[in-house]
C-alpha positions as CSV (number, residue, x, y, z in Angstrom):
1,M,53.1,44.6,108.7
2,Q,55.9,43.1,106.7
3,N,57.9,44.7,103.9
4,G,55.7,47.8,104.3
5,L,52.5,45.9,103.4
6,N,49.6,46.2,105.7
7,L,47.2,43.5,104.5
8,E,44.9,43.7,107.6
9,M,45.3,39.9,108.1
10,N,44.8,37.9,111.2
11,A,46.8,34.7,111.8
12,Y,44.7,31.7,112.8
13,N,45.8,28.5,114.5
14,V,45.9,25.5,112.3
15,I,46.3,21.8,112.7
16,E,48.9,20.0,110.6
17,T,47.5,16.9,108.9
18,G,51.0,15.5,108.1
19,N,54.4,16.2,106.6
20,K,53.9,17.8,103.2
21,I,50.2,16.9,103.3
22,G,48.4,20.0,104.4
23,F,46.6,21.6,107.3
24,I,43.1,22.3,108.7
25,E,42.1,25.9,109.7
26,F,39.2,26.6,112.0
27,V,37.7,30.1,111.8
28,D,34.8,30.9,114.1
29,N,31.9,32.8,112.7
30,A,33.2,32.8,109.1
31,E,31.0,33.3,106.1
32,E,31.8,31.4,102.9
33,I,32.2,33.5,99.8
34,S,29.8,31.3,97.9
35,C,27.1,31.9,100.6
36,I,27.7,35.7,100.4
37,H,27.3,35.6,96.6
38,K,24.1,33.5,96.9
39,K,22.6,35.8,99.5
40,Y,23.6,39.2,97.9
41,G,24.1,38.3,94.3
42,N,20.5,37.2,93.7
43,F,20.4,35.0,90.6
44,K,23.7,36.3,89.2
45,G,25.7,35.1,92.2
46,P,29.4,35.9,91.8
47,F,28.7,37.7,88.5
48,R,26.9,40.5,90.3
49,E,29.6,43.2,90.8
50,T,28.2,44.5,94.1
51,S,27.5,41.3,96.0
52,I,30.6,41.5,98.3
53,L,30.2,45.2,98.7
54,D,26.6,44.8,99.8
55,Y,27.7,42.2,102.3
56,V,30.4,44.5,103.7
57,E,27.9,47.4,103.9
58,E,25.5,45.2,105.9
59,L,28.4,44.3,108.2
60,W,29.2,48.0,108.7
61,T,25.5,48.9,109.3
62,N,24.9,46.1,111.8
63,D,28.3,46.2,113.6
64,E,27.5,46.8,117.3
65,D,30.9,48.4,117.9
66,R,30.5,50.9,115.0
67,E,30.0,53.8,117.3
68,K,33.3,53.1,119.0
69,M,35.2,52.6,115.7
70,T,37.9,55.1,114.7
71,V,37.7,54.1,111.1
72,S,35.5,55.6,108.4
73,R,33.1,53.5,106.3
74,K,35.6,53.7,103.4
75,E,38.4,52.5,105.7
76,Y,36.2,49.7,106.9
77,H,35.5,48.6,103.3
78,T,39.2,48.9,102.4
79,N,40.3,46.8,105.4
80,F,37.8,44.1,104.4
81,I,39.2,44.0,100.9
82,K,42.7,43.8,102.1
83,S,41.8,41.0,104.6
84,V,40.5,38.7,101.8
85,A,43.5,39.4,99.5
86,G,45.6,36.7,101.4
């Protein structure tokens, strides 16, 4: 938490490709936004307002650790939204 903002972000290790050139980030088990829109947006893709929400709801429903969680469904959704804001 910095400056009072809790963005629910995780820092990942990156590999620098060169000075002022860029970096490569490896994230295990990541899902691309375009794939989420394709799967949950039907033919509308990113223009379907609930495609991301449907994805997060499926994550919540299928999460093996859900019974141990101390957050509500709404907090789970809010944490996801905050995590993609960065």
